[in-house]
C-alpha positions as CSV (number, residue, x, y, z in Angstrom):
1,M,0.0,0.0,0.0
2,T,1.2,3.5,-0.8
3,P,0.9,5.6,2.4
4,P,-0.8,8.9,2.3
5,R,1.5,11.8,1.3
6,S,2.4,14.3,3.9
7,G,0.6,17.7,4.1
8,S,-3.0,18.5,3.3
9,E,-3.0,18.0,-0.5
10,E,-4.1,14.4,-0.4
11,H,-7.1,15.3,1.9
12,A,-8.5,18.0,-0.4
13,P,-11.7,17.2,-2.3
14,P,-11.3,16.3,-6.0
15,R,-10.7,19.5,-7.9
16,L,-11.3,20.6,-11.5
17,P,-8.1,20.8,-13.5
18,A,-7.1,24.4,-14.2
19,G,-8.7,25.8,-17.3
20,A,-11.3,23.0,-17.6
21,D,-14.3,23.7,-19.8
22,V,-17.3,23.3,-17.5
23,H,-20.7,23.2,-19.3
24,R,-23.9,24.1,-17.4
25,V,-26.5,21.6,-18.5
26,E,-29.9,23.3,-19.2
27,D,-31.1,20.8,-21.8
28,P,-33.5,18.3,-20.2
29,T,-32.4,15.4,-22.3
30,Q,-28.8,15.9,-21.5
31,A,-29.7,16.3,-17.8
32,R,-31.7,13.1,-17.8
33,L,-28.8,11.1,-19.4
34,L,-26.1,12.5,-17.1
35,T,-28.2,11.6,-14.0
36,D,-29.1,8.1,-15.3
37,P,-26.6,5.6,-13.7
38,R,-26.6,3.4,-16.9
39,F,-25.7,6.2,-19.2
40,L,-23.3,7.8,-16.7
41,T,-21.4,4.5,-16.5
42,T,-20.9,4.5,-20.3
43,F,-20.2,8.2,-20.4
44,R,-17.3,8.1,-17.9
45,P,-14.6,6.6,-20.2
46,F,-15.1,9.5,-22.7
47,L,-15.2,12.3,-20.1
48,A,-12.3,14.7,-20.9
49,R,-10.4,12.0,-22.8
50,E,-10.6,10.2,-26.1
51,S,-11.8,6.6,-26.2
52,T,-13.2,4.0,-28.6
53,V,-16.3,2.0,-27.9
54,S,-14.2,-1.1,-27.4
55,N,-12.1,0.6,-24.7
56,A,-15.3,1.7,-23.0
57,V,-16.6,-1.8,-23.0
58,A,-13.3,-3.0,-21.4
59,Q,-13.4,-0.3,-18.7
60,T,-17.1,-0.7,-17.7
61,S,-17.8,-4.4,-18.4
62,V,-21.0,-3.4,-20.1
63,D,-21.7,-5.5,-23.2
64,M,-21.0,-4.2,-26.6
65,N,-24.6,-3.9,-27.8
66,A,-25.7,-1.9,-24.7
67,T,-22.6,0.3,-25.0
68,L,-23.2,1.0,-28.7
69,Y,-26.8,2.0,-28.0
70,R,-25.8,4.3,-25.2
71,V,-23.0,5.9,-27.2
72,R,-25.3,6.6,-30.1
73,T,-27.8,8.1,-27.6
74,L,-25.2,10.3,-26.0
75,L,-23.9,11.4,-29.4
76,A,-27.4,12.3,-30.6
77,A,-27.9,14.3,-27.4
78,G,-24.7,16.4,-28.0
79,L,-22.8,14.9,-25.1
80,L,-20.3,13.1,-27.2
81,T,-18.5,14.0,-30.4
82,V,-16.5,12.0,-32.9
83,C,-12.9,13.2,-32.8
84,R,-11.6,11.2,-35.7
85,V,-11.9,7.8,-37.4
86,E,-8.9,5.6,-37.2
87,P,-8.3,3.6,-40.4
88,R,-8.8,-0.1,-40.3
89,R,-9.4,-2.7,-42.9
90,G,-13.1,-2.5,-43.6
91,R,-14.9,0.0,-41.4
92,G,-12.8,2.6,-39.6
93,V,-12.8,2.8,-35.8
94,K,-14.5,6.0,-34.4
95,V,-12.8,7.7,-31.5
96,Y,-15.2,9.7,-29.2
97,R,-14.8,12.3,-26.6
98,S,-17.1,14.3,-24.4
99,T,-18.0,17.7,-25.9
100,H,-16.9,19.5,-22.7
101,D,-14.3,18.7,-20.0
102,A,-16.8,18.8,-17.2
103,Y,-20.5,19.2,-16.6
104,F,-22.7,20.9,-14.0
105,V,-26.3,19.6,-13.8
106,P,-28.6,21.9,-11.9
107,Y,-31.3,20.1,-10.0
108,R,-34.0,22.1,-11.8
109,S,-32.8,20.6,-15.1
110,T,-33.3,17.0,-14.0
111,P,-36.5,15.0,-14.3
112,F,-36.7,14.1,-10.6
113,A,-39.5,15.3,-8.3
114,S,-37.1,15.7,-5.4
115,L,-33.4,15.5,-4.6
116,E,-34.2,12.3,-2.6
117,E,-35.7,10.8,-5.7
118,R,-32.5,11.5,-7.7
119,L,-30.2,10.1,-5.0
120,L,-32.3,7.0,-4.6
121,A,-32.4,6.4,-8.4
122,Q,-28.7,6.7,-8.6
123,A,-28.0,4.5,-5.5
124,L,-30.4,1.6,-6.1
125,P,-28.6,0.0,-9.1
126,E,-25.3,-0.1,-7.2
127,L,-27.1,-1.4,-4.1
128,R,-28.8,-4.2,-6.1
129,E,-25.5,-5.1,-7.7
130,R,-23.7,-5.2,-4.3
131,V,-26.4,-7.3,-2.7
132,A,-26.3,-9.8,-5.6
133,I,-22.5,-10.2,-5.3
134,V,-22.6,-10.5,-1.5
135,A,-25.3,-13.1,-1.7
136,R,-23.3,-15.2,-4.2
137,R,-20.3,-15.1,-2.0
138,M,-22.3,-16.0,1.1
139,R,-23.8,-19.0,-0.7
140,A,-20.4,-20.1,-2.0
141,D,-18.9,-19.9,1.5
142,G,-21.9,-21.7,3.1
143,R,-22.8,-18.5,5.1
144,D,-26.5,-18.3,4.1
145,G,-27.8,-18.3,7.7
146,Q,-28.2,-15.3,9.9
147,R,-26.9,-15.1,13.5
148,L,-28.1,-12.5,16.0
149,F,-26.0,-12.2,19.2
150,R,-24.5,-9.8,21.8
151,D,-20.7,-9.9,22.0
152,D,-18.4,-9.7,25.0
153,K,-18.3,-5.9,24.7
154,G,-22.1,-5.7,25.0
155,D,-22.7,-4.8,21.3
156,T,-25.4,-6.6,19.3
157,W,-24.6,-8.0,15.9
158,V,-26.5,-9.6,12.9
159,V,-24.0,-11.5,10.7
160,G,-24.2,-14.1,8.0
161,A,-23.1,-17.4,9.4
162,A,-22.8,-21.1,8.4
163,S,-24.1,-22.4,11.7
164,E,-24.9,-21.6,15.3
165,T,-21.3,-21.3,16.4
166,S,-19.2,-21.0,13.2
167,E,-16.5,-18.4,13.3
168,V,-16.8,-15.2,11.4
169,A,-13.3,-14.0,10.4
170,W,-13.3,-10.6,8.6
171,L,-9.6,-10.9,8.0
172,D,-9.3,-14.5,7.1
173,P,-6.1,-14.7,5.0
174,A,-7.4,-17.9,3.3
175,G,-10.6,-16.2,2.2
176,R,-11.2,-13.7,-0.6
177,P,-10.6,-10.0,0.2
178,G,-13.7,-8.0,0.8
179,T,-16.2,-7.1,3.5
180,D,-19.8,-5.8,3.6
181,Y,-21.2,-4.3,6.8
182,W,-22.9,-1.3,8.2
183,T,-23.4,-0.3,11.8
184,D,-24.4,2.7,14.1
185,L,-21.8,4.3,16.2
186,D,-22.2,6.6,19.2
187,L,-19.4,9.2,18.7
188,T,-18.5,12.6,20.0
189,E,-18.0,15.3,17.3
190,A,-14.3,15.0,17.8
191,Q,-14.4,11.2,17.2
192,A,-16.7,11.7,14.2
193,R,-14.2,14.1,12.6
194,E,-11.3,11.8,13.4
195,L,-13.1,8.9,11.7
196,Q,-14.0,11.1,8.7
197,R,-10.3,12.0,8.3
198,T,-9.2,8.4,8.6
199,L,-11.6,7.4,5.9
200,V,-10.4,10.2,3.6
201,E,-6.8,9.3,4.2
202,L,-7.5,5.6,3.4
203,L,-9.2,6.6,0.1
204,A,-6.3,8.8,-0.8
205,A,-3.9,5.9,-0.3
206,Y,-5.3,3.8,-3.1
207,P,-5.7,4.5,-6.8
208,R,-9.3,4.8,-8.0
209,S,-8.7,3.4,-11.4
210,A,-6.1,2.1,-13.9
211,G,-6.2,5.6,-15.4
212,S,-5.2,7.3,-12.2
213,S,-1.9,9.2,-12.4
214,G,-0.9,8.9,-8.8
215,P,1.3,6.1,-7.2
216,T,-0.4,2.7,-7.2
217,G,1.6,0.9,-4.6
218,R,1.3,-2.3,-6.7
219,A,4.0,-4.9,-7.3
220,A,5.1,-5.0,-11.0
221,G,2.9,-7.4,-12.9
222,A,0.4,-7.8,-10.1
223,R,-3.1,-8.7,-11.2
224,V,-5.6,-5.9,-10.8
225,R,-9.4,-6.5,-10.4
226,P,-12.2,-4.0,-9.7
227,Y,-13.6,-3.5,-6.2
228,R,-16.6,-1.5,-5.1
229,L,-16.0,0.7,-2.0
230,A,-19.1,2.4,-0.5
231,V,-18.6,4.8,2.4
232,A,-21.2,6.8,4.3
233,L,-20.7,8.6,7.6
234,V,-23.9,10.6,8.4
235,P,-25.4,11.8,11.7
236,L,-28.7,10.0,12.3
237,D,-30.2,12.9,14.3
238,D,-30.0,15.5,11.6
């Protein structure tokens, strides 16, 4: 793992590159597409960089037919442009790019009745995907039961388990890396801010994608596979 860099730079929120062309989206069709998780997934590989449809398929794991349909829709909506056509025997390969470097979508341009509706529509597809993956792993590991108990510290837990007394090892070196849990914490404001900082530091220590320009902390030739990291730290009494 590459440790966080010293100073405050790694803790800053993601910033627009200097001189980026930011487009304010007023067109309702563009706003609908840019807030639709399916089209947003396909749009990302083309955002502020050139890409072919094949490269987008490789990055997103969305099948070719669905990607082609979405690219054509994004092109018709004016969100993508054809930069050039690379010669190839038979039909040339089109290289696409977003028409702007960045986009701002005002809430009033979106088709949603409320901000909550927009956030839910964007979160549900990822939640369903995560639940399906976790369920497959639990079945494969024989942990399709549910155990409710109070531990030695007095905290109550609900965990997936194989039997009444089977061990639940979150850091089992023989198992596959990954975890999925959520819980409520009673924290002071100072503790909450400390936890927030810890989470931000951990996120900064790992590359988000193969296209990230920062240090990766990977051994040369090491296999890379995608992981989904979902983090939310919110006060429940707001």
